[in-house]
N, C-alpha and C positions, 0 to 999 in steps of 0.2 A: 653457512650464510648462504641466502637466495638473494641472487642480484647484487651481491655484496652489501645489501641494507638489511635484510630481516633474517633472524635466526630463529629456527625451530626450536620449540619449548613445549609442545606437547604433540597431540594428534591431530593435523590439520590447524594447529595452531603457532603462528609466527609472530617474532616479536621485534620491532624496531625500538633501540633502548634509548632512554631519556637523552644520553649525551650526543646521539646522532645529530642535534641540530641545536643551537642556542636558543634558549627561548621556550623549548618544551616543558612543560609541568609535568607531564606524566608519559611513558612511554607509550607505543604506537602498536596495538596487535589486528592482527589479520588472521581470520578464519578462514583456511583454503586448502586443498590437496597442493602439492608441490606443482603440479601442473596447470591448474587455476592460478595459483600465484604468478607464476612466470606469463600468464598471457594477459595479466593486468596491463593497462597502460601505467607509463611512469609517474603520470601526473596523479593517480590515484596514491603514491606512497609520498609525494610532496603535499598532496591536501592533506594526507591523513596527519602527518606530522606538524602542519601547520595547525590542524586541529586542536592538537595536544597541547599548544599554545594558549588556548583559550582561559580568561581568569574564570578559577572555578573549577575547573574541571576535576573529576576524581578517578582514581585508579589507571585508567587506559583511554585513549581513544580507540574506537573499535571499527573494523570493517569486516562485513560478511564477504562470505566467497562469490555472490553475483555482483561482486563491488567493480564499478567502474568511476572515472571521472564525473563531474558534476560541477556545479555552481559552487563555488567554497569548499563545502564538502564533496568527499565521495560518495555517490550513490552508493546505499549499502553500509552506510555510516550511521555510528551511534554514538554520541557523548553525554554523559551524565554530569550534570553541573549544579554545584551547591546552590541553592537559592538564596543563601544570605550573603555571600559574597561573590557570587558567579554573574554569570550574563545570559542572556537570551539571544540566540541568531539564527535570523529567518533563511541563512543557507543551510542550517542544518535540520530545515523542515522542509524545504522546497517550494517550489511556487505552487506547484497544484497540492495548496494544504488538504490534508485526508483524503489524497488519493488512497484507495484501499478497495477492498474486495468483498463482494457479499457472495454467498455460496448457498444452494439449496439443492434437496433431492425430491425426487417423485417415486410413486410406485411402478411408474411406467417403466418399459423396458424399449430396447432399441426395436425391437421387431414391432411393437404398437407404435413407436413415435414414427419411424422411419416412412412409411407410406403420406405422413401428414408433414413431414419437416419442412416441405419446399412452402407448403401453404402458411405453415405457422411462420417462417422466416420472412416469407412477405409481409405478413401482417404486422409482424414486429419491427421491418424496417421502414414501414409506414406511419406506425405510432410513435416511435421511440426517435426523435431528434437525435442527429449526429453529425460528425464533421465540423471543420472548422468552423467557429461563428453561428451553428446551429442553436434556433431558440427553445424554448424547453417544454416540458407540457403543460406546465401552469405558467401565467403571466401574473405578476402580485404587482400590488400597489405598495406605497411606502411604508403604511401601517401593517400591513400582512407581510413584508418581508422584512421588518423588525422583528414581527412576534417568530419568522419563520427562523431566523439567526439563532434567536432564544432558545427556541422549543426542537430543533431539528426534527427529528422522525415523529415526535408527539405531534407536531403540526399535521404531519399526514393523515396520522391517526384520528383527529379531530375532523379533518376535513373528508374522510371518506376512503381516504387512500391507504386502506391497510387495517390489519387488527390489532388488538392490543398483544398478543403474544408475538408480535413481531419485534418490539422494543425489548423484551427479554432476552432475544439470542443476538443481540447487536451490543458491539462493545459501548461501554458507558450508559446502555440503553438507549442509545441513539441521540443522547442530550447531553453534552458535556457542559460543566458549571463555567461559572466567569466570562460568558457570553455577552458582550456590552457594544450594542449596536453604535453608541455615539463614538465608538473608537474607528468607526469606518467611514471612508471617505466617500464623498459624492460620487465619484468617478466609480470607486468600487462598486457602489451599490445600482447605479446605472447597468454596469457591465453582468451584473451577477443575479438580478431579479427577474429576467427574462428566460434563465437559461436554465430554471431547477427541472430535473427530469430530463437530462438528454447525456447522452454518452461523450460527446465532443471527439477528439480526434488522437492521433498519435498512437499510444500503445493502448487505448482504451477499447474496452468490447464487451459485448455480451455473447457468451459462449454455450452452446448446450454440448454435452459430454455423456461419454459412456463409462461405467464402474464395470469392468469384467471382474471374473472370479479370481483372475490370475494376479489382478492388479491390487487386491485386497491385502495390505501389507502387515495389519495388525488385525485379527478377526476379533479379538475381544472389544477393543478399543470401536473398531469399524461398529458392530453391532450395537454399541449402547448408544453410538449417533444415528442409528437406523440404516446404515449403510449395508448392504446386501448381496453386491455384487450380482451376477448374472444377468450381465448387461443393462443395469439400472441406470437410468437416465437422470442427470443431474445438469445444474446450471451456474454457470459462474458470471456476475457481473462486476468489469473493473472500470471504475471512474473516480472522480473525487470534485473539486469545488469549482472546477473551470475557470472561467475569466476572472470569477469573483475572488477568487484565492491569489491568483496569479498578480490581483493588480493590488491586493493588501499587502502581499509581498514587496513588489515594485515599492509602493509608496513609503514602507518604514526602511527599505532598504537605502532609500533617498535619505529618509531622517537619520537613522543611526550612520552612515557614512558622514554626516555634517557635525554630527555631535561626539564622536567615538574618539577623535583626540583630543579636541578643543575642550570639550566638556568635561569628559571622563578620564581622559589622559592613559588611553587604551590604546596599546601599538599591536599590531596584529601585521604578518606580512603580505596578507593578501585581502585585500578591500572586498572582496566577495565574501568573506567572514566578518563581514560588519555586523559590531553587536551593542548592547547596550546592557548596564548592569539590572538585574531582573527586576529590583525593587523600585528603581528608578520610573520618571513620569511615562519616558519614552518607551521604556522596558516592559511597563506594566500596559500601557496602550496598545501594543502590540500584540502581546498574549490576548488582552481581551479580544481584539479584532480578530485573531488568528481562531480563536474558540469558535467565534461565529462563522468563521469559514470552515471549520469541522463538524458544525452542525447543519451547515448547510450542504455538505457533501456528503452526510448521513441521511440527510433528505431527500439529496438527489437519486440514492440509490433505492431509497424506499420506495420513491415515485416509480421507478424503472421496474423494481420487482413487483410491484401491485400491477402494473400492466402486462407484465409477463404471465402472471398467476391467473388474470382475466382472459388474456387471448388463449392459454391452454384450458381454461374453462369452455371458451367457447367452440375451439375446435373439436373439443372431444366429449362435449356437452355433457359435462359432470362437473361437480364442487372441487374446488381445489382438497378439499377431504376427502372425496372419492379419489382424486388423482396422487394423495399421498403427497402433495407438496409440504414440504416442511423445511424451513429455514433453520440452518444449521448454526451460522455465525457471519456475523460482518465485522472486519476487522480493519484499522488504520495501518498504512504505512507510512506516512508521512506527517509527522506530529511531534511536538515537544509536550510531555504530559509530567504533573508534579507526580512523584512517588518515593517511597520511604526506602531506605537500605542502610544496613549497619556498613559504617567506613571506619575499618581500624577501631571496632569496638564503641564507635559512637553511633547513635540512630540520627543520620541527615535526611532532611528533603530534598531531592534532588529532582532537578529538570531535565528529564531523558528526551535529548534529541534522536527521533529515529525518523532518517532519510533514506527511503527505499529499504527499511529494514522493519520487521513486524514484531510488536510485542508476544511473547510467549510463556505468558503465566501456567506453572505447574501445578498438580493436583493439590488438592485443598488451598489456597490462595483466593484470597477475598478478592473482588472485582471480577470475578466472571460468574457466569449461570450458575445457579445451587444444582442443577441438572449435570454440570460437567466438573463437579466439584472432585469426584473420585478417578476421572480420568487428565483432567488439564484443560486448558483454553485451546479450542480450534484453532489451527493457524493455516493460513489459506496461500497457496503460493500458486501464481498463474507462470505458465511457461510460455512460449513464443504460440504464435497460432497456428505452428505447423507441429509443436511437440506437447507433451503431456503435460497436465497440471497435476498439483498435490494437496493434500489435506494432511498436515501434520498435527501434534501435540509438542509441549514444552518438554525438554529433555533434562537427564540428571544435572547437567553442567550448566543448565539456561542461568542459574543467578550469577555465574562468571561473566556473563555479557549482558547485565542487566537485563535479565528476561526477554532478550531479542534474538531475533533470527532472521533468516532470508525472507526476500520479500518476491523474487521471480527468478528468473534465468540471467540475467545482467547483459548488457550490450557487449559483443566483442567489435560493432561495427556502427560507426556513426550514420547518422541519417541520409545524409550527403552521400556517404560511400554506398550506403545500400541502394539508394535512389540511382546511382551510376552503374550497379552491379546490375540490379534485378528490373525487371519489368512488372509493373503490377497486373496487367491482363493475363501474361504468361502464369504468373504466382496463382492468381485465382484458377485458371485452368487447371494448374496441378494438383492446388487442393481439392478439387472437383473432383479428379480422376482419383486422389489417395481418398476418397469419401467424405470429405469436409466442405459441406455446403456454404458459400460465403458471399456477404453482401458488403458492400463499402459503396459510400459516396465518393471515393476518390482513389483511382490506380496509384496516382502517384503516392499517397498514405499508403497503399497497401506494401508497395515495393518497400518501404522504410521499414517495414515489420516482418519481413521475409526470415524467416525460420533460421536460417544462416546467419543472419545478423546478431543471434543471441548465443549465449553460452548453452554447452550441453546440460538441460535441465536434471538429468538423472546423476550426471556429475557433481552438480552444486549440493542436490540433497544428500547425495552419496558424503559429501565432504562435511556438510553440516550435522547430520548423522554421526558420522565417526568422531567429531569434536564435542559430541553429546549434548549439543543444543537443541536438537528436537528428536522426535521420534516420529518415523511417516507411519501414515495410518492407511491410506488409500492412494491410487494414481489414476486420475483421470485422462481419458483419450478423446479429443475434438472432434465433432462430427458437424456443427453448424457455427458459423462466427460472425457476427454482424462487427464490422468497423468503422469508423468513423473517415 
């Protein structure tokens, strides 16, 4: 037993039994090394065992090695819930609906980019809004915003912000179904329609990276993706639905709290796990609004990607094709999606809540681009702004975790703790000295994102690899970071 709670049942896999706490419908499982498990705050165990009480939950409540406490669910949490007799819970998706990562590579090398990096960073910092309350690249009227909520990335392509191939290499082709604008409040609309194409703040970023020869971890899969090493330049964009998704989550959490006990007789020990039956009027309304936010987040990353592509073309005076710019993938890590699974011999439709966890479909599965069918879906894992990031694919044991894996490093220090311990200007100077060019709207915000506030990304990736959920493909080193 670890912490007197969790028993080791596999390689980097621990279980808290169903009889640990009255009301648990399934056991709780945590993927982690012993060191990572012991470093998790106690609230993770409390929250995860509460998640195991949700009506309709199947098999286990899960937490990934980057897990830490969040709102209701731990961040890094996964819960698969039967849509016929189960619930939908905004706490299992998060306030930044479809926070996710877009990753692209180029044929440029560090030697080619380095002399121009400062100019590129200045141009991007000027063109891509970031920071708390930052406005977006486009400002839409009500009709345009309704269209964008339904079409996602397709809206961008139709209006000249990208090319058709961009849709191919995006989860759900950048447009999830069942998005209904009528389920979105006026307040959410007002917060959202002027923020499209912006990074926001917190842990969101645009980061240039290099891929060195020694950091290619699976040469066969890397070569199929076009990753060659040799100090190859790549770029990662991490952001979500911003204030729009936050307001949708807030609106429906308030609704669910008011109806959960009185109308649906659901008793959960933590009001932050407020939920409603999936097929109820309230549950369906939230699902439709959530999907609108998913599409806006896809669109958000598409617009930012389009600007980065345009700036690189301007600086190098070459077309995106000549620069070898290739979108590898865009994937969510804050969603709830309907997927089919065999549970005790029965084929069931489950609503898989992933909060700070990434979908990791394996080779041969539908729902990923045809080009990746033989290798599996790319999984994009951002580290801290001072550490490496990774690209993975689904591993041999991914099905046991409802095809889910980590989403990043995971915090070990709260934002307030980090701000007390670090000074943003000092961090920026340290980053510059270590070879990472940085631009930020807020030095206070930069302090919150200090590398030391996060777990060791290499340890997290090692744990998830040993657990069999993921196969590492390549490791990327930061050289330039734009923060909100």
